[in-house]
C-alpha positions as CSV (number, residue, x, y, z in Angstrom):
1,M,177.9,128.1,18.7
2,P,176.1,131.3,19.2
3,L,176.6,133.6,16.3
4,N,178.8,136.7,17.1
5,P,176.1,140.4,16.9
6,L,178.1,140.5,12.9
7,Q,176.7,137.5,12.1
8,K,173.0,137.7,13.4
9,A,172.9,140.9,11.4
10,N,174.0,139.2,8.4
11,Y,172.1,136.2,8.7
12,A,168.7,138.3,9.6
13,M,170.2,140.2,6.1
14,M,170.2,137.5,4.0
15,R,166.7,136.3,5.3
16,L,165.4,139.7,4.3
17,M,166.5,139.9,1.1
18,I,165.9,135.7,0.3
19,R,162.0,137.4,1.4
20,V,162.0,141.0,-0.8
21,M,164.2,139.6,-4.2
22,P,162.8,137.8,-6.6
23,S,163.0,134.3,-7.2
24,C,164.9,133.1,-9.9
25,R,162.7,132.6,-11.9
26,D,161.1,135.7,-11.9
27,I,164.7,137.5,-12.8
28,S,165.2,135.1,-15.0
29,Q,161.9,135.6,-17.4
30,L,162.8,139.4,-16.8
31,I,166.4,139.1,-17.9
32,S,164.4,137.5,-21.6
33,A,162.4,140.6,-21.4
34,G,164.9,143.1,-20.5
35,M,166.7,141.6,-24.5
36,D,163.4,142.8,-26.3
37,R,162.4,145.6,-24.7
38,N,163.2,148.9,-22.2
39,L,162.1,147.4,-18.1
40,P,161.0,150.1,-16.3
41,L,163.9,151.5,-13.7
42,R,162.7,149.4,-10.7
43,K,162.8,146.0,-12.7
44,R,165.8,146.3,-14.4
45,L,167.7,147.5,-10.9
46,S,166.0,144.3,-9.5
47,I,167.6,142.0,-12.2
48,R,170.9,144.0,-11.2
49,L,171.3,143.3,-7.6
50,H,170.4,139.8,-7.9
51,V,172.5,138.8,-11.0
52,S,174.8,140.4,-8.4
53,M,174.9,137.7,-6.1
54,C,173.6,135.0,-7.8
55,K,176.0,133.5,-9.7
56,F,173.4,131.3,-12.1
57,C,171.1,133.9,-13.0
58,R,175.1,135.7,-13.5
59,R,175.7,132.6,-16.2
60,Y,172.3,132.7,-17.1
61,E,171.9,136.4,-18.8
62,K,175.7,136.1,-20.0
63,Q,174.4,132.9,-21.9
64,L,171.4,134.7,-23.2
65,H,173.9,137.9,-24.2
66,L,176.0,134.9,-26.6
67,L,173.0,133.6,-28.1
68,R,171.4,136.7,-28.9
69,E,175.0,137.6,-30.7
70,G,175.2,134.6,-32.2
71,V,172.2,134.7,-33.8
72,G,171.9,138.1,-34.5
73,H,175.0,137.1,-36.7
74,Y,172.5,135.2,-38.9
75,A,169.9,137.3,-39.5
76,D,171.7,140.2,-40.6
77,P,170.3,140.8,-43.9
78,E,173.7,141.7,-45.6
79,V,175.3,139.2,-43.8
80,N,173.5,136.2,-45.5
81,A,171.6,138.2,-48.2
82,V,169.7,135.6,-51.2
83,E,170.3,136.1,-54.2
84,K,166.4,138.3,-55.3
85,S,166.9,137.8,-59.4
86,L,166.8,134.6,-61.5
87,S,169.1,133.3,-63.8
88,P,168.5,134.3,-67.1
89,A,167.6,130.5,-67.9
90,A,165.6,130.2,-64.6
91,K,163.3,132.7,-65.9
92,E,162.2,130.9,-69.0
93,K,161.7,128.0,-67.5
94,L,159.9,129.6,-64.9
95,E,157.3,131.2,-67.9
96,K,157.5,128.1,-70.1
97,A,156.2,126.6,-66.9
98,L,153.1,129.2,-66.5
99,A,152.4,129.7,-70.0
100,D,151.6,125.9,-70.6
101,E,150.3,125.2,-66.9
102,A,147.5,128.1,-68.3
103,K,146.5,126.4,-71.9
């Protein structure tokens, strides 16, 4: 069945975009890099364009944001503060061990 002019134009546009657009592998690396540092405008636009058309890369980007948010909670020093001072008994035990080792 022959294609109508609109279908031909859509097909030609898709072929052009496939040739010009970065691959999903490239985009996934750019998404990850963009979370660690600022990317140039051209690369950010390339990501946005690709993600707007590719559900897999859109899902990958969302998963990375969720992981970063979850890990960020555990990396927050105020949330996961560790007691920095020793108890008096632990200090005494440590001092005794150091003194015994120095003899």
